[in-house]
N, C-alpha and C positions, 0 to 999 in steps of 0.2 A: 486627543485621539489622533491616530495615524490617518493622514489624508494623502492619497496617491492619485495623481491624474490618471484618468481612465483611458486605456487605449480605445480607439474608436470601434474596434470589433469585439470588445469584451462586454457582451450583453447576453442575458438569459431571458428567453421568451416566457410568457406566462404558462403556456402548456408544458414547456420543459421544466420549469421550476415546480409546477404541480407534480410532475413525475418524480422529481428529486425528493420532494417533501413526503411523498407517499401517503400512508394513512396517518394523518397527524391529529385527527379529532380525538378528543378525550373529554371526560366530564369537566364541567366548569366553563368559564367564559371562553367563547370561541377565539377572541382576539389573543388571549393569553396562550392558548394552545398553538395558534398559528405562529405567534412570536417565538415560542419555545422551539418549534420545528425549524423555523428560519435560522434561529441562533445556532441550533445544533448543526445545521447544514454548513454554516460558516465555519464553526469550530472544527468540524470534521474534514473540511476541505471540499465537500461535495459542491459547494458554491464558492469558488475562489475569491480571495480578497480583490478589491477594486473592480468588482463586477457590477454593472448597472442592472438593477432589478426592474421588472415590469412595472408599469404604472399601477396605482392602487385599483383602478377600474379593471385593467387587464388581468391582474392577479385575482380579483374578486370573481370575475367570470370564469377563470381557469379552475379555481378550487371550489366554486359553488357557494360563495358566501356574499354577504352584502359589502358594499364599498366601505361602509362604516367600520366593519370588522377589519378589513385590510388597513384602513387608515389608522385605526387604533393600534394594530400590531406594529406598523411601521413607526408610529410615534413612540411606542414603548422601546423599540430597538434603537431609535435615535437617541432617546434619553440615556440608554445604557451604554451607548457608544459603538454599537455594532453596525449602524447605518449612518450615512451622512448625505445630505442633499445639497447640491450646488447647482446654481442656475446654469442651464445648458448641458449639464451632465446627468441630471435625474438623481435618483436615489442609488447610492453606491455602498457596497459592503466594505466594512473596515473592522478594526479592533480597537477597543478602548485602551488607553495608555495604562490605566490601573485596573486590571481585570477584576481585582478583589472588590473594587468600589461599585461595580456595575453588574456583576454576574448574578444570575437568579438565586433566590433564596435556597439555602441548602440546610441539611440537618446539622451542620457545623461550619467552621471557618472554611472559606473557599480554598485556602492552601491545604486543607485536609481532604480535598477531593481526590479520589482514586481515579487517575486518568488511564483508562484502558483503550483509548483511541489509537495508541501507538504500540505496536508489537515489537518491542526491543528490550533487551536486557541491560542492566547496569554494567559498569566496567568490571572486569575480573581483577583480582588482587595482583596479578602479574603485570598489569598495565604500567604501574609506576616504574617497575624495574625495566620494562621495555623502553620507557621514555629516558631513563638514565643511560641505558646502553646506546640509545639513539643520539643522545647529547654527546657521548664519548666519540661517536662516529662522525658527528656533524663537522668538526674542523676539517676533515678531508674533503668536504664539499664546498667550503667557504671561498675557495679561490676561483670558483666558477661563477656564472651569472645567477644560478639558482633556477633557471628556466629549463625544464626538460619536458617538452610537449608530449612525448610518448611515455614519460616516466623515468625514474632513476634506473640505471642498469641493474643495480643490486636488487631492487624490488621486482623488476621485470623477470630477472633470473629466478628469484624465489618463487614467483607465481608460476612460471613455466615449469619449475621443478615439481610443484604440487600436481600439475597436470600429468607430468611424466610418471610420478609415483602412482597415479591412478591407472596408468596404462594408456595414456593419451600422449603420444610424442608431441612435444611443443618446444619451440624455440623462443627466446626473448623477443624476436622480431614479430612474433604473433601476438604479443601482449601490448595493450594500450592501458596505461594507468589513468584513471579518471577521478574526479572529485566526487566520490560516492557512486553507487550503482545507478542512482537516479540520473546523473549526468550521462552515464553510458546509454541508458534507455533513450534519453532525449537526442543524443548524438546519432544513434542508429536510426531512429525514426526520422529525424530531420534530414539525414543523408539519403533516405530511400523513398520518402513519401512527401507529398505536398497537397495543396488544396484540391479536394475532390477525390483523392486517392483512397483506396481501401486498405485497412490494416486489420488482419484477423487477430483476435484476442480470445483467450479463454473466457468463459462466462460462468461464474463470477471470476474476477481477477483483481490484481493489484490496482487500486484507484489511480495512483500516479502514472501508471502506464496508459490508462485511458486518457488522462489529462495530457500526456505527452503527444498522443495521437491527435487529439483535438487542437492542441496548441499550434500545430502546423497546418491546420485546416483539413486534415484527413478524416475519414469516417471509420470508426471502429466497427468491425463486423464480428458479432458474437458467435463463438463456437461453444456449445454446452460442455461444462466440466463439472458435473454433479457428483454425488456420493460414489458413483461407479467409475469416476474418472473422466478423462477427455474422450469425446465422441470423435474417434479418428475417421470414421466413415464420413461424417459431416465435414470434418476438416478437409478431407480429400475432395469432396464435392465443392467446398468453398474455394479451394485452390483452382479447381477446374472452371467453375462458373463465374466467380467474382474476381479472379486474378488479382488478389491483394499484393501490394508491393512488399509487404513484410508480414511475418507471423510472430507474435509474441506469446511465449509459453513459459510456465513455471513448472519444470519437470519434477522437482523434488519437494514434497510436502507443501504443495502449492497453497499460496495465500489467496483465499481464506479456507478452502475446503480440506486441506491437509492430505489430499491424495497425491500419488506419484505415478509417473509413467513406469511401466514394466520395461525390462530389457528389450523384449520383442517390440513393444510400442515405440521405444526410442529408435530402434532400427527402422521401423516403418516411417517415422517422422523424417529421419535422415534421407530415406529413399524418396519420400514425397518432395523434399526440398530439392534434391538433385533432378528429379524427373520434371518438376514444374519450374525449375530455375528460379525459385523464390527464396529469399533470405528468411531463414527460421532462426529466431533468437531464443535461446534457452536461458532463463534467469535462474542461476544456481545459488543464489545468496543463502538459501536455507539448507543446502546439501550437508554442511558440517553439523547440522543439528538433528541428526538421525538419533532417535531415542530408543527405538525398538528394532531389532533385527539388523541385517547388514546394511551398509550404506548403499544407496542407489548407484547403478552403473553411471559412468560419465555420460553426459548428454552428447559429447562429441565422439563417443565411442573410441575407436582406435585412431581417430584423427584423420581418417581418409574420407570424411564427408564432403570435402571440397570447399569451395568458396561460399557455398550457400548455407552453411551451418556455423552459427556464432554462439558463443556462450558469454554470460556475464557473471561476475563474482564480486564479492565485497567482504570487508572485515566488519561491517556494521552490525550484523546479526550474530555472528559467531563470537565477536570480541566486543566492540563498542562503537555505537553510531557517531560519537563525537570525533572519531578519527577522520571521517569523510574520505575514505579511500576505497575505491572500487576499481574494476578493470573489465576490459573486453578481451576475449580470445578470438581471433579471427585471422583470415588470410593476411599476410604482411601488406599487400596492396591496400586492403581496406583499413588496416591499422594506420598506414601512412596518410590516407585520405581523412580519417577521423581526427588524427593529430593536427592536421592543418585546420579542419573545421572548428575544433575546440578553441582555436585562437580567437574566435569572435566572442568567446565567453570569458575564459579565465587563463588562457595560455598554458598553465601547468598546475599540478597539484603541489601543495606546500611540501618542501623538502623534509622538514622534521617529521611530519606525519607519515611520509613515505618510509623513512628510516624506522619509525616505530612499527609500521605494518610489516616491514621486512623482518624485524626482530620477532614479532609474534608468529609469523608464518613459518619461520625456521626453527623456533624453539621447540624443544621436546620436554616440556615441563609439566605436562598433564593438564594444562589449562582447559583444553577442549573437553577432556574426559570429565573434569569437574563441572564444566558448564552443562554438559549433557545430563549428568547425574542430578544437578540441581533443578533443571527444567523438567526432568522426568518426575521428580517428587512434586513439583508445583502443578504439573498437568494432572497428576492423580489426585492431589488435594482439591483442585478446582472441580474435577469430575465428581468427587465425593460430596463436596459442598453443594453443588447443583442438585445432586440426587437427593440430598437431605432437604433443601429449602425450596427447590423448584422441580419436583419430581415429574411434572407434566412436560418439561422441556426435554428435547432429545438431542444431546450433544454427540458429536463424533468422538472417537478416541484416536487421534492421529498418531502415526508412528514416528512423527518428527515435526519440526517446525516450532512455532511459538504461540499458536492460538487454536481455540476450538471454534467450530462452525456449528452453531446451535439452531436446531429446528424448533421454533417457538410453538408451532401448531396453530398459529393465528397471525394474520397480516397486521401486526402491531409494532414492527421493529422501529419505524421512524418515531411513532408516538412514544415508545419506551425510551429511545435514545434522547428524545427531547425532554422527557420528564425526569430521567435518571439523575441529572445533576442536583435536583432538589433533594435527592436522597444520598448524596455523597459520592456518586460514581459517574464517570463519563465514558460512554461507549460509542462505537461507530455502528450505525444501522446497516442492515444487510444491503440496502439500496446504494450505499457508498461504493460497493464492489460491482455495480451493475452499469451497463451502458444505456439502460432504458428505464431505470426506476423500479426494476423488479427485485425479487428477494426480500419482500416485505415480511415474509415468514421467518427470516433468518437473522441471526445476530452473531457477530464475531466477538469472541471474548479471549483476549490474550492471557497466557499464564506466565508471562515474564515478570510480573510484579512480585513483591515480597509475599510470603504466606499470609501475614497479617492483613495486608492490603487486599489480597484475593478474598479472604473471608469477609472483610468489610464490604467489598464490592458485591459479593453475592447477596449479602443481607440487604444492601441498597437496591439491588435489582429486584429482589423479592418484593420490597415495599413499592417500588415503581410499578411492578407488574400488577400488584393489587390496585394501585391507583388508576391504571388504564383499563381495569376490568378484564385483565388478560385471561383469567381462568374461565370466566363466563363466555368470552369469545371462543376459547379453545374447545369448550364443551359443546358449543353450538355446532362446531365443525367449520371447515374451510372449503371454499369452492375448489373444484378440480383444477382450475387454472392458476392456483396460488403460486406454484413454482413455474415461473415464466423464464424460459431459457431460449 
């Protein structure tokens, strides 16, 4: 198994872990249900690797079970390779070297699991050609060092041109190429927030954005972004009363709810950023995946938002996550600061992948049109399959993006996610998108997998829903506070 020395501050308290696990109880042995919930939290990233868990006694008190139950659950996960105990470090989360040898029993081979914890498509057919073109261009760059902290000029210009084509004047000096959008988020958060600072985030939101905030010791402040979109009045009061150092938003087909800011809302956000002199980051990685209607307006508008409006982009969702190429559009001064800061991490993004990204962004070969058409078909297929097999669930029908946000009608998301691998499917519970363990009534289901996998996944979810007694819970009704924002 993988054993990593634990940083001294990477510990999760019993109360916090109980909130992350949510409603994990289900029929059968309590220790097995608890182990399933813990395993699911590790696999989904809700509890990061190399995190020291609370003692068996502390967790027992937090979740309301006997210490015998937590001891048995920890023992099971140690045997499977998801936990390791070392003297002086306590019990630490890890992963088994051979996942297939220790994963929970399923209806088929572990490699047949449909993994829907990641909302990302496979590579388009044009990717191979883009790599060949990049290899042809590579010799022109081999005489240099290969280090370009702000990104290759050819890619920075290609990205700037895309903004100009949208109506947002942009120069290459306003572009910082990063190793994926995730690095862009981390750089921006680390450059503006530190221990004890507040960072406003939509709620629910992208889990790794929450992790980026907590990684620097800052506190995420939740601003509701439910089925009706972002609560801009509350965002304004948050800026006025909490004075966050940064605001993180997903303006286009937000992950996971699928809603988008209107043009008027985008203008109001830019106005709030200028008035409160607070950096507002718009994560636009899903903008190219508009499936119905016109594309959303650019988050940066006409580019006159000033130094307080920043956008993030990436080729991971529109093209392929394996490229690991993202970017920041910001004031040139901020771009220069971030380019220096990234030197503590990786100095620069790989040259070949930057050349591939430049080829994809400048090509006019219909790749994005085909991508959108395929995702549209899969979204509709998934909606139809859920209507047939789980008619009590209430999914949204997003105009873009990569996933459905499904109202289960009962607070069983964590229990369902924990049990689903036994039925051939892995999903992320609604709590993974929360800063406080809420959204137990919700489940994110990506539609980026193949049609066959989507059908198998829905069948597996139906079986898991039956096992957790989902329909009985739904019919009883849920408390008025189930949707905590």
